[in-house]
N, C-alpha and C positions, 0 to 999 in steps of 0.2 A: 310604282305611284298608284295611289287610290283617290277617287274623289266622286263628288256627286253634285248634282245641279237640280234646280227646280225652277220652273218658268210658268209665271201666271198670267194667263189672258185678263186684262183689265178694261176690256170693253173699246170703246171708241174715243179717240184723243180729242178733246173739245176744240183745239186749235186747227188741227188738220183735217179732221173729220176721218181719219183712217184708224184701223185696228193698232191698239197699243199694247204692250206687254212689259213686265218686269220680271227679273229673276235673279237668283243668287246661285254661285257656284263655290265650290270648297275643293281643294286638292291637297293632299299630303304625299311628300317625296321621300322615301326611307333609303337608307344604305342597306343593301341586301348582305352587307358583311358583318357591319355592328348594331343595325337597327335603329341608328341614329337618324332623328328627324332632319332631314337636308334642306328641304325647302317647302314650306306650307303657305297657303293663302286662301283668303275668302274674297270675293269679289262680287258687287251687285250693280247691276246695269239696267236701264230701260231703253226700249226702242219703239218705232212705229214702221209700219209697213203697209203694203197694197192689200195684204190679206192677213189672216190670223197665222197662217204657215209661213209667209214672208216674214212677218213679225218676229216670230220663233227662230227663223233661220239667222235673221240679222242680230238677234240677241244672243243667241248661241254663239256666233263668230266674235261678237264684241267681248264676251265673257272669255272666251278661249283665247283670244289675242292677249287681253289683259293679264289673265292668270299665266298663260305661257312666257310673257315678259317677265313677271315677278319672279315667278318660280326658275325660270332659266338662267336670271341672275343668280339667285340664291344657290343654285347647283354648280354655276361657275365659280362663286366664292368658296363653296365646299372644296371644290377640287383643287383650287389654287390654295387654299390652306392646308389641305392634305399634302399636297406637293411640298409647300415650304416647311411644314412643321411635322409632317409624318403622320402615322396614326399609332394609337397605342393599343399594345398586344400584351397579353398575359402569356408567358412561357413558362411551362411546367416541364420538370424532369422527373420522371417516375421509375420505379424500379425497386426490387427488393434490396434491403441492406445498402442505401447509400451512403457512402463514408463521408467523413470530412474532406479527404482528398478527392473524392468524386464532385462533391458540390463545389470544392474550392476551383478545381481544374474547370469545371462548366461555367462558373462565374469570369474566370479568367479568360476564356474562350470567347463568351460574349462581348468582351472588350475589343475584341479583333474582328468582329462581324461589320463589314462597311454599311454605313447607314443606321446602324442601331446606336441608340443614345439613351441617357437617363435610365440605364438598367438599375431597378431597385429592387432588392432582395425583400419579398413580403413574407414568405414562409419557407422555413427549413426543417426537415426532420431525415429520419433514417429511410422513410419511404417515399418522400417528395420534396422538391425544392420548387418553390414559385417565384418568378420574377416578373416585374411589370417595366415595360420599356417602350420607348416611341421608335419606330422604325420608318425609314424614308427610302430604303433600298428598292432595288428593281427587281431582285430574285425573290422567289417566295421565301420567307423567313425560315421555315423549318430547314429548307435547303441550306441558306445560308449559314445557319448555325451548324448544320451537319459538316459543312465545308471547313469551319473554323475547328470543329472538333476532329476531322479526319485524320489527323497525325497521331492522335491520342490513342493507344491500343485499348484503354479502359473503356471506350466508346464504340468498339468495333459492332457490337450487336445493336446499336442505337436504330430506332425506327420512329416514325411520327405519325400524328393524327392532327388535322387542322379542322377547327369548327369556327367560322368566323375570325374573331381576332383572338382566339385562344389556341395557342400551338403546344402540343403534348410531345414530348420527346420521350420514349421508352427506352430504357437501358436493355431490356431483354426482348425487344420486339413489343409491339401493340397488341397481337392477337390476344394474348394473355391478358393485358389491360381490359380490352373489349370483352371478352368471356367473364371477367370478374365483376362487370357491372351488371 
């Protein structure tokens, strides 16, 4: 979450004779996993107080309460949507000489991962297979896919790397993939 606020001393309120101030505050909340904007808001308010410091403190409280309420509801909605519909992931299978049988077995195994839905192949070749899918499961996705592939000896050397919503599964260990980058 990031944000900023600006408070202006506007002098004395004509009606009350007390110090007056106005201000605006903005906040943005992002998913650390996907970078998605979860809940952003901007709010402006005014306040009066018995001193300039008291006015600023009252105004800061009003801004915080208003923004907290708005952003809190948006975060709850985001979590509710993520729970109901899952999150989108890119699943990559990498390795030298991926055969059609490797790619086919991998796609078939994805159909058996609990909570994985809408798996759509986006790219396929001899060195990489890329699938986009929605996942609502509770286990880490790389581990759930590994369990689905566990009985197949052609995936015995499988390793993984996870970067946010990108899951890379490496046929011959990921250390070689890291070194190649």
